[in-house]
C-alpha positions in Angstrom: 1.0 16.0 -11.9 3.3 17.6 -9.4 2.4 17.8 -5.8 3.3 21.5 -5.5 1.2 22.5 -8.3 -2.0 21.2 -6.6 -1.3 22.1 -3.0 -4.4 23.2 -1.5 -6.6 22.6 -4.7 -9.5 20.2 -4.9 -9.7 16.4 -5.6 -13.2 15.8 -7.0 -14.1 12.0 -6.9 -16.5 10.2 -9.0 -16.9 6.4 -8.4 -18.5 3.5 -6.5 -18.2 2.0 -2.9 -14.4 1.9 -3.2 -14.6 5.8 -3.2 -17.7 6.5 -1.4 -16.9 8.4 2.0 -20.6 8.5 3.2 -22.7 9.7 0.5 -25.0 6.5 0.0 -25.2 6.4 3.7 -26.4 10.0 3.8 -29.0 9.2 1.2 -30.5 5.6 2.5 -28.6 4.7 5.6 -26.3 2.1 3.9 -23.9 0.7 4.8 -24.4 -0.2 8.4 -21.9 -1.1 11.0 -19.4 -2.8 11.2 -18.8 -0.6 8.2 -17.0 2.4 9.5 -18.8 6.0 9.4 -20.5 5.2 6.2 -17.6 3.9 4.2 -17.7 0.3 2.9 -14.5 -0.4 5.1 -13.3 -0.2 8.6 -11.8 3.3 8.0 -10.8 6.0 5.6 -10.7 5.0 1.9 -8.0 5.6 -0.7 -9.6 8.6 -2.1 -9.5 10.4 1.4 -6.0 9.2 2.0 -4.7 10.3 -1.4 -6.3 13.7 -1.1 -4.3 14.0 2.1 -1.1 12.8 0.6 -1.5 15.4 -2.2 -2.4 18.1 0.3 -5.8 18.6 -1.7 -9.3 19.2 -0.5 -11.6 16.4 -1.2 -15.1 16.7 -2.8 -16.2 13.1 -2.9 -19.2 12.6 -5.2 -19.1 8.8 -5.3 -21.9 6.5 -4.4 -21.7 2.7 -3.3 -23.4 0.6 -5.7 -22.9 3.2 -8.4 -22.4 1.9 -12.1 -20.7 3.4 -15.0 -23.4 2.9 -17.5 -27.1 3.6 -17.1 -27.8 0.7 -19.2 -26.3 -1.9 -16.6 -28.8 -3.5 -14.5 -28.9 -1.9 -11.1 -27.5 -3.6 -8.0 -29.5 -1.3 -5.7 -33.2 -1.7 -5.9 -36.1 -0.5 -3.7 -34.1 2.3 -2.4 -33.4 5.1 -5.1 -34.4 5.7 -8.6 -31.8 3.2 -10.6 -29.7 5.9 -12.2 -29.7 8.6 -9.6 -26.4 7.6 -8.2 -24.6 6.3 -11.3 -21.5 8.1 -13.1 -23.4 10.2 -15.4 -25.7 11.6 -12.5 -22.4 12.2 -10.4 -20.9 14.1 -13.2 -24.0 16.0 -14.1 -25.0 17.1 -10.6 -21.4 18.3 -10.1 -21.5 20.4 -13.3 -24.7 21.8 -12.7 -23.7 23.0 -9.3 -20.8 24.8 -11.0 -23.7 27.1 -12.5 -21.7 27.8 -15.6 -18.5 28.6 -13.7 -15.0 26.7 -14.1 -14.0 24.3 -11.4 -11.7 25.6 -8.6 -8.2 26.5 -9.7 -6.0 23.4 -10.4 -9.0 21.1 -9.3 -8.5 17.4 -10.5 -11.2 15.1 -11.1 -10.9 11.3 -10.3 -12.8 8.4 -11.9 -12.7 4.9 -10.3 -16.0 2.9 -11.5 -17.1 -0.2 -13.4 -16.9 -3.1 -11.0 -20.6 -3.1 -10.3 -21.6 -3.0 -14.0 -19.8 -6.5 -14.2 -21.2 -7.6 -10.9 -24.7 -7.0 -12.4 -23.8 -8.6 -15.8 -22.8 -12.0 -14.1 -25.5 -11.8 -11.4 -28.1 -11.5 -14.0 -26.6 -14.4 -16.1 -25.4 -12.2 -18.9 -24.7 -14.0 -22.1 -20.9 -14.3 -22.7 -21.5 -13.3 -26.3 -23.0 -9.9 -25.2 -19.8 -9.2 -23.0 -17.6 -7.2 -25.8 -20.7 -4.9 -26.4 -21.3 -4.6 -22.5 -17.7 -3.6 -22.1 -17.9 -1.0 -24.7 -21.1 0.5 -23.0 -19.0 0.6 -19.7 -16.1 2.4 -21.5 -18.2 4.5 -23.5 -19.9 5.9 -20.1 -16.7 6.6 -18.9 -15.4 8.3 -22.1 -18.7 10.6 -21.8 -17.8 11.5 -18.3 -14.2 12.3 -19.3 -15.5 14.5 -22.1 -18.0 16.3 -19.8 -15.5 17.0 -17.2 -12.9 18.2 -19.7 -15.6 20.6 -21.3 -16.2 21.8 -17.8 -12.8 22.9 -17.5 -10.8 20.2 -15.7 -7.2 20.2 -16.9 -6.2 17.0 -15.0 -8.5 13.8 -14.8 -7.2 10.7 -12.9 -8.6 7.3 -14.3 -8.4 4.1 -12.5 -8.1 0.6 -13.9 -10.2 -2.0 -12.0 -8.4 -4.2 -9.6 -8.4 -7.8 -10.1 -11.7 -8.7 -8.6 -10.8 -12.4 -9.1 -8.7 -12.0 -6.0 -11.7 -11.1 -3.7 -12.7 -13.5 -1.1 -16.2 -13.6 -2.7 -14.7 -14.6 -6.1 -12.2 -17.2 -4.6 -15.3 -18.8 -2.7 -16.9 -19.2 -6.0 -14.0 -21.4 -7.5 -11.4 -21.4 -10.2 -13.8 -20.9 -13.1 -15.3 -17.7 -11.6 -11.8 -16.4 -10.7 -10.6 -16.8 -14.3 -13.8 -15.3 -15.8 -13.6 -12.3 -13.5 -9.7 -11.9 -14.2 -10.3 -12.1 -18.1 -13.1 -9.6 -17.9 -10.7 -7.2 -15.9 -8.0 -7.5 -18.5 -10.4 -6.7 -21.3 -12.0 -3.7 -19.4 -8.5 -2.4 -18.2 -7.0 -2.5 -21.9 -9.9 -0.6 -23.2 -9.4 1.9 -20.4 -5.6 2.2 -21.1 -6.6 3.1 -24.7 -9.1 5.6 -23.6 -6.7 7.4 -21.2 -4.1 7.5 -24.0 -6.6 9.3 -26.4 -7.0 12.2 -23.8 -4.1 14.5 -23.1 -5.4 15.5 -19.7 -5.9 12.1 -18.4 -3.6 10.3 -16.1 -3.8 6.5 -15.7 -3.5 4.7 -12.4 -3.3 1.0 -12.9 -4.7 -0.4 -9.9 -4.6 -3.9 -11.3 -0.9 -4.1 -11.4 -1.0 -3.2 -7.7 -3.4 -5.9 -6.7 -1.6 -8.4 -8.8 1.8 -7.7 -6.9 0.3 -7.9 -3.4 -1.7 -11.0 -4.2 1.7 -12.6 -5.3 3.4 -11.5 -2.1 0.9 -10.2 0.6 3.5 -10.4 3.2 5.8 -7.8 1.5 2.9 -5.3 1.8 2.2 -6.1 5.5 -0.6 -8.4 5.0 -1.5 -12.0 6.1 -0.8 -14.4 3.1 -4.4 -15.8 3.2 -6.4 -13.2 1.4 -9.5 -14.9 2.0 -9.5 -13.9 5.9 -11.5 -10.8 6.2 -11.8 -8.3 9.2 -15.7 -8.6 9.2 -15.3 -12.5 9.7 -12.9 -12.1 12.5 -15.2 -9.5 14.3 -18.0 -12.2 14.0 -15.9 -14.8 15.7 -14.8 -12.4 18.4 -11.0 -13.4 17.9 -8.2 -10.9 17.9 -5.5 -13.0 15.9 -5.0 -10.2 13.3 -4.6 -6.3 13.8 -6.6 -4.6 11.2 -3.6 -3.5 9.2 -2.7 -7.3 8.8 -5.7 -8.1 6.7 -6.2 -6.7 3.0 -10.0 -7.4 3.0 -12.5 -5.8 5.1 -15.4 -8.0 3.7 -15.9 -10.4 0.7 -15.5 -7.4 -1.8 -13.9 -4.4 -0.2 -10.4 -3.7 1.2 -9.5 -2.6 4.7 -8.4 0.9 5.3 -4.9 -0.4 5.4 -5.2 -1.8 1.9 -6.8 1.4 0.7 -3.9 3.2 2.2 -1.3 0.9 0.0 -3.5 2.0 -2.9 -3.3 5.7 -2.0 0.5 5.4 -1.7 0.6 3.7 -5.2 -1.4 6.3 -6.8 0.6 9.2 -5.1 3.8 7.6 -6.4 2.2 7.1 -9.9 1.0 10.7 -10.0 3.7 12.6 -8.5 6.9 10.9 -9.9 8.7 12.3 -12.9 8.8 8.6 -14.4 7.0 5.6 -13.5 8.3 2.2 -14.7 6.6 -1.3 -14.4 9.0 -4.1 -14.5 7.7 -7.3 -16.0 10.7 -9.4 -16.3 11.9 -8.5 -19.8 14.9 -6.6 -18.7 17.1 -7.6 -15.9 19.0 -4.3 -15.6 17.2 -1.1 -15.0 18.4 2.4 -15.0 15.7 4.9 -13.6 17.6 8.0 -14.7 17.3 11.3 -13.4 14.4 13.0 -11.4 12.0 11.4 -9.0 11.4 7.9 -10.1 8.9 5.3 -9.2 10.0 1.9 -10.2 7.5 -1.1 -9.3 8.2 -4.7 -10.2 4.9 -6.6 -11.1 4.6 -10.5 -10.8 6.0 -12.4 -13.9 3.3 -13.7 -16.6 3.4 -17.4 -16.1 2.4 -18.0 -19.9 5.5 -16.0 -21.2 9.0 -17.9 -21.2 12.2 -16.1 -20.7 11.3 -13.7 -18.2 13.6 -13.0 -15.1 12.7 -10.9 -11.8 16.3 -11.1 -10.5 16.8 -7.4 -11.1 19.5 -5.1 -10.7 18.1 -1.5 -10.4 20.0 2.0 -10.5 18.0 4.7 -9.0 20.0 7.3 -10.1 19.6 11.0 -9.0 16.3 12.5 -7.3 14.1 10.9 -4.7 13.0 7.5 -5.8 10.4 5.0 -4.7 11.5 1.4 -5.9 9.9 -2.0 -5.3 12.1 -4.5 -6.6 9.8 -7.5 -6.4 10.1 -11.0 -5.1 13.2 -12.1 -7.0 16.7 -12.1 -6.0 17.5 -8.4 -6.5 20.1 -5.7 -6.1 19.1 -2.0 -6.0 21.4 0.9 -5.8 19.4 4.2 -4.8 22.0 6.6 -6.0 21.7 10.3 -4.5 18.5 11.6 -3.2 16.2 10.4 -0.3 14.9 7.0 -1.6 12.4 4.5 -0.2 13.4 1.1 -1.6 11.9 -2.4 -0.6 12.1 -5.9 -1.8 9.9 -9.1 -1.6 10.4 -12.7 -0.7 13.7 -13.3 -2.5 17.2 -12.5 -1.4 18.0 -8.7 -1.6 21.0 -6.3 -1.7 19.7 -2.8 -1.0 22.2 0.1 -1.2 20.7 3.6 -0.4 23.6 5.4 -1.4 23.6 9.3 -0.4 20.9 11.0 1.3 18.3 9.8 3.7 16.8 6.4 2.6 14.6 3.8 3.9 15.5 0.4 3.0 13.2 -2.7 3.7 12.6 -6.2 3.3 10.2 -8.8 5.0 12.3 -11.6 3.4 13.1 -14.7 5.4 16.1 -15.2 3.0 19.6 -13.8 3.1 19.7 -10.0 2.7 22.1 -7.1 2.9 21.0 -3.6 3.6 23.5 -0.7 3.2 22.5 2.7 4.4 25.3 4.8 2.9 26.0 8.6 4.0 23.3 10.5 5.9 20.7 9.0 8.5 18.8 6.0 7.2 16.4 3.6 8.3 17.0 -0.2 7.6 14.0 -2.5 8.2 14.2 -6.2 8.2 12.3 -9.3 9.3 14.1 -11.0 12.2 13.1 -14.3 10.7 15.7 -13.7 7.8 19.5 -13.6 7.8 20.3 -10.1 7.5 23.6 -7.9 7.5 22.7 -4.2 8.1 25.3 -1.5 7.6 24.4 2.0 8.6 27.3 4.1 7.5 27.5 7.8 8.5 24.7 9.7 10.0 22.3 8.7 12.8 20.8 5.6 11.6 17.7 3.7 12.7 17.7 -0.2 12.4 14.3 -2.0 12.8 13.9 -5.7 13.3 10.3 -6.8 13.0 9.1 -9.6 15.3 6.0 -11.4 14.6 4.2 -14.0 16.7 5.1 -16.6 14.2 8.8 -16.5 15.5 7.7 -17.9 18.8 7.6 -21.7 19.0 5.2 -23.4 21.3 7.8 -24.2 23.8 8.7 -20.5 23.9 12.0 -20.5 22.0 12.3 -18.6 18.8 13.1 -19.1 15.1 15.2 -16.0 14.8 17.6 -15.7 11.9 21.3 -14.3 12.1 21.4 -10.7 12.3 24.5 -8.4 11.8 23.9 -4.9 12.6 26.9 -2.4 12.2 26.2 1.1 13.2 29.2 2.9 11.8 29.4 6.6 12.3 26.7 8.9 14.0 24.6 7.8 16.9 22.4 4.9 16.0 19.3 3.2 17.4 18.3 -0.5 17.1 14.6 -0.9 17.5 12.5 -4.1 17.9 8.8 -3.9 16.8 6.2 -6.3 18.2 2.5 -6.0 18.4 0.2 -7.0 21.3 -2.4 -9.3 19.3 -0.9 -12.5 21.0 -0.4 -12.1 24.7 1.8 -15.2 24.9 4.1 -14.1 22.0 4.0 -10.6 23.5 5.4 -12.0 27.0 8.0 -13.9 25.2 9.4 -10.8 23.4 9.4 -8.9 26.3 11.6 -11.4 28.1 13.9 -11.5 24.9 14.3 -7.7 25.1 15.2 -7.8 28.6 17.9 -10.3 27.7 19.0 -8.0 25.0 19.2 -5.0 27.4 21.4 -7.0 29.8 23.8 -7.7 26.9 23.6 -4.0 26.0 24.4 -2.8 29.5 27.0 -5.4 30.0 28.8 -4.3 26.8 29.0 -0.8 28.2 30.3 -2.1 31.6 33.1 -3.8 30.0 34.2 -0.9 27.6 32.6 -1.9 24.5 29.4 0.1 24.4 27.1 -0.6 21.7 28.8 -4.0 20.7 27.2 -7.2 21.9 26.2 -10.6 20.8 23.2 -12.4 21.9 20.3 -14.8 20.5 21.7 -14.5 16.8 22.2 -10.8 17.2 25.8 -9.5 16.3 25.6 -5.6 17.0 28.5 -3.3 16.7 28.4 0.6 17.1 24.9 1.0 18.2 24.2 3.7 20.9 20.4 3.0 21.8 18.0 0.1 21.8 14.3 0.2 21.8 11.3 -2.0 22.0 8.1 -0.7 20.1 4.7 -2.3 21.0 2.0 -1.8 18.3 -1.5 -1.7 19.4 -5.0 -1.4 17.9 -6.6 2.0 19.0 -9.2 1.8 21.7 -10.9 4.9 20.6 -14.1 3.8 18.9 -13.9 6.5 16.4 -10.6 5.1 15.0 -10.9 1.2 15.1 -8.6 1.0 12.1 -5.8 2.9 13.7 -2.5 1.5 14.8 -0.7 3.1 17.7 3.0 2.8 18.4 4.6 3.1 21.9 8.2 2.8 22.9 7.7 0.4 25.9 11.2 0.1 26.9 14.6 1.9 25.9 18.2 2.2 26.9 21.1 4.3 25.7 21.2 7.6 23.9 20.6 7.5 20.0 20.5 10.6 17.7 17.3 12.2 16.5 15.6 11.1 13.1 15.9 13.9 10.4 12.6 15.5 9.1 13.5 14.1 5.8 13.9 10.3 7.2 10.7 11.0 9.4 8.8 11.8 6.3 10.2 8.8 4.2 9.1 6.5 7.4 5.7 8.0 7.1 5.5 7.0 3.5 7.0 3.4 4.3 4.0 3.2 6.9 1.5 4.3 4.3 2.7 1.4 2.1 2.3 -1.0 5.2 5.8 -1.7 5.4 6.2 -1.5 9.1 3.4 -4.0 10.1 4.5 -6.8 12.2 
C-alpha cells in the first residue's frame, strides 16, 4: 500500500474491542467510564489513529466482545443476540448496505479479531484436545470474511495477527502456566493467519505479535513503565498521579492505553506504507535495507535458539527509512533520505547521514549520535553517557529527564553528555514532566544553573559553549526547558501537552521535514519522559 494511493479514501474496520470506537456503547451502553467515549481505552484506538496517519476516512464496524467464529461461546450475554456483533454479521451488514454497489474507490478493509474466541474457549474450560479444531474454526471464519470482502470489491485487506495476550496484566495475574498457554495459542493462531494471508494476493499482514514482543522485552524504549502490570484504571482508582497516561501500556487488565494504541498505529503505518519491511531475529548481524523507503524492526531473540546475535550493524541506504535497531549493542547508518532511527537498552552508534533525521535512544549505556548534514533531532536519556554531534544545519538536541534521575537528597544521577552543535543555529532542549512536583522543582533549579552557565559563556566570549553538571556543550545557540503535562480538558484525558517553560538564546527553525519526523517519533512514544 502506498499512502498517496489511498489519500482521502476509506478504511473499513472489522473487529472487536481493540478496534471499537463506540459501536457497542451505542448499542447497549457499554463500556462505561472511566473508558473514554465508548472506547475500551482512555482515548482514540489504533484504528482511529491509523486512519489519520494514512489520511483515510474511517468507517468503523467493530464491536467490543465480538468473535471471529459464530460457533465460539459468546462472552456477551443477556444484552444482544449472541451473533449479532460477530465478524460474519459485521461483514454481512456492510455488504448489505452497499446494496449491490462496489465499496468506495480505493477503500481498504481491516480485520483484527479472534482474541475473544480464545477467551471464551478458556473461560468455558475448553478441552485442550479440541483446540486445533477450534483454531481452524476461527481461521475459517476470518477466511470467509476475506472472501466475502474480496467478492464485494475490496482490492486491499489488512489482516492483523493477535498480540501476545500472555503479556496482559490479567494473564500475568493468573501465573506462568496461563501465560505460557495463552502465548502458545497465539503462536498457533498467528502462524495460521500468516498462511491465510499468503494465500490471498490482496491481503496485507500486520504482525502485531512481533510488536508486543518487542515492547514487552524493553518497555522503556517505547516510553512505557517497565512494569506492564500497572494499569491506568488501577492508578485512577487509587487517586495517584505517579504516571502520565503515555507512560503506561495498559488501560485495564486486557486493553492498551491510547498511547500503546498509538504505537500499534505507527507500527501498522510503517509496515503498510514502506517499500520493504524487515524483521530482525538475530540470524544476521549485518543488514542492508537497500533502496526505497524501508522499515527495519528488531525483534527479541528467541531464547530457545542458539547462535543468535542482536549486536546489529544496519545500513539504511537511500530513501526515507524507519529503523528500530533493538536492545543490543548496535550501529546504524541511515544513509540518504529523512530517517527515523532509534535503539533500545544497549550501547548505540546512530548516524543519520544526509537528510533530516531523528535519532533516539533511551539507553543508560554509552551512545554516540551523529546527525550529519541538514537539520536533525538527536534525542537521549540524560541518565546515559551520550556524545551528540549535530553537523551542518539547524539541529535540535533533546535530553529527557525523568523523575528517577532525582535522588532523595535532591542531587541527580546524570550521565556525562557531550553536545557539539557544529554548523547552523542549534537548540539544546531539556524535557521533563510535572507528574512529580518534587522532581519538577529540582529540574527547574537545575535548568536555572544551566541558564546561568549559558549566559556566562556568552559574557566571556565563548557563546554556546559551557560545562556544568556533566554537560559539555559547544556550538549551541539556544537552550530550552519543555514541561509536559496531562491535558486538563475532560474531553482529552489521554493528551499530553508540551510547553516551553523557559528559554534563552536564538536557535534556528525546525524544518517541515524534521517537524514531520518528530511527529512520527511522538507517535512511537519516543519523546515520553
